[in-house]
N, C-alpha and C positions, 0 to 999 in steps of 0.2 A: 223238736230237732228236725223232724221230717220236713216241717214247713220251711225252716231256714234253708235246708239243703235244696229243696225243690225251687224255692224262690231264687236262690243264687244261680241254679242251673238254668232256669228260664230266662233270667236277666242276662246271663252270659250269652245264651243263644240269640236273644234279641239284639244284643250289642254287636254280635258278629255280623249281623245282616243289616242293621240300621244304626245310623249315628244319632237319630232323633226319634223318640217314641211318639207314635200317633195315638189317637183315642182308642183305636181297635187294639193296639198293642197293650195299652194301659188296662183296658177292660179284661183282656186275656190273662194278664198277670194277676189281677184281682181275683178272677175266678179260680185260677190255679192255686192261688194262696188259700182260698176258702176250702178247696178240695183237699189240700194237703196239710191243713192245720192239725195240730195235735188235739184230739178230742179231750184229753185231760188238761190241756192248756189252750183253750180256744182264743182266737184273736180278741183283743180288747175292743169293746163296743165303741169307745171314743176314737180309737185308732181307725177302725173301719169307717166310722162316720166321716173322719177327716179325709180318708182316701176317696170316699164317694163324693165329697165336696170338691176334691182335686179333679176327679174325673168330670164332674159337671162343668167346672171352670174350663178344663181342657176342651171339652166338646163345644162349649160356647165360643171359645177362641178359634177353634178349627172351623166352625160354621161361619164365623165372622170373616175369617181369612178367605174362605171359599167365596163368600158373597162379594167381598172386595175385589177378588180376582175376576169374578164374572162381570162386575161393574166396570172394572178397568178395561177388560176385553171389549165390552159393549161400547164403551166410550171411544176406544181406539178404532173399532170398526166404523162407528159413526163419523169420526173425524176423517178417516181415510176416504169414506164415501163422499163427504163434503169437499175434501181437497181434490179428489178425482173429478168431481163435477166442475169445480172452479177452474181447474187446469184445462179441462176440455174447452172451456169458454175462451181460452187464450189462443186457440188456433187462429192463425191469420194475423196475429199481432207481432210487431217487431220488438225484439228484446236484446238486452246486453247479457252476455253469458260469460261467467268467470272461467275462461278456458284459453289455451293457446293452440288448440288443435284445429287443423283445416282438413276437410275432406273434399277433394276434387272429384266431381262426378258429372262432367259434361257442362258445367255452368261456364259463363263468360268471365266472371270475376269473383273476387272474394273480399269482403270488407273486414279490415283489422282495426280495432279500436284500442286506445290507450289514454290514460290520464296523466298529465304532467303537472308538477309543482312549478312555482315561480323560479326563475333563474337558470333555466335549461338553455344551453347553447346549441348542442348537436344531438340529433336523434337519428338512429339507424334501425331499420327492421331487417333482421336476418331470417330467412326461411330455409328450413331443412327438410329433406325427404325422409322417408320412414327408416332409412339406414343411418340417419344423422349427418348426412353430407350436405354442406351448404350449397344451395342451388340459386339463391337470389338474395342480394343486398339492396336495400332501397333507402335513400336519404329521405327522411320523413319530416313533416312539420314540427316545429318546436313551440307551438302555442301553448300557453298555460291553460290548464283545464282539459276538457274532452277533445280528443282528436280522432279523426277517421282517415284511414289509408285504404285506397281501393287498389288491390293487387290484380293485375290483368292476367295472372296465371302464366306469365312468361318467365323463363329462367334468365340467368345472366347472359346467355347467348341469344336471347330474343326468341327462343323457341317455346311453344306451348308445352307445359308439363303434362305428363301422363296422369290419367285418373289414379287416385290413390290417397294415402294419408300423409299429411305434412304437419310440421309444427313451426311456430315462429317465436322469436324473442325480440323484445324492444330494448335497445341499448341507448341510454341517455347520459350525457355528461354536462357538467356546468362550465362556467367560464374559466375554471381552474383545471379543467380536464378531469375532474373527479366524477366517479359514477354516481348517478342519481337514481333513487328508487322509482320504479314505474309500475303502475297498475295496468295490466293489459287485459283485453277481452275480445270477444268476437260478437258481431251483431248479425241478426238475420230474422227471417219470419219463422214462426212456429208452424211447421207443416203438419204435425200430428202429435198424438199422445199415445204412448205405449205402456202397458201395464206388465211389469216383469217381477220376478222373484226378488229383485233388488229394489223394488219400489217403482213409482211412476216416473217414466222417462219421457222427455220432450224431444221431438225430432226437429232439429234446426240445421239447415244447410246440409241435410243428409247425415248428420251426426246425432247420436243419442246423448242427451245431457240430463243430469239429475235436476229435478225441480229446484233443489237447493242451490244450484249453480247460477240461477237467474239473479243478476244484479239490479236490473231495471227494466220495466216495461216502457218502451219508448212512445208508442202510439197505439191507437185502436185500428182495427181492420177497417180499411177504407178511409181512415182519418188522415 
């Protein structure tokens, strides 16, 4: 009777603190069970052997999980190291980036890119300042496939825009004046690679982009 009460009490204490028993908890329960067993009615040898087998299995599984975790962590670190080295080799290359952000910081122009399907009649590129105000509308080429538009950084009044952050959207319609889906992007040279808490970032046209935003590497440095 003492054994049953003690076991229930210890189990309850463990349950309050943990939702899953680890191998240390399991061993503590076994030891407590042995200490508090009724001398006149000791634990059955078969039952004790079964509990030892359970403990052995639990320890093996715990050790295997720890090994797998260490292996996964090591593989992740190795992959990150390889990726960082490869990304550093991209410095100086021109790329397409999945983004509609523009950062003006003293440059003379900015290249906007977009992909068009067949059957597009009209294309317009609208550019907005950081407050969402439309500052420039440009009639753009409607050629099927990849297109580039060079914005001279002038607004609709012909004045140079101030340094800052801007966004653009590409609006396309077909011959029935229905909207057509367009894939837009920016192009530029990779100026540098920056390692942050959010992962490896690429510096392109003065803007940070995630490596996952790269759509295409256009050419090699000096190519």
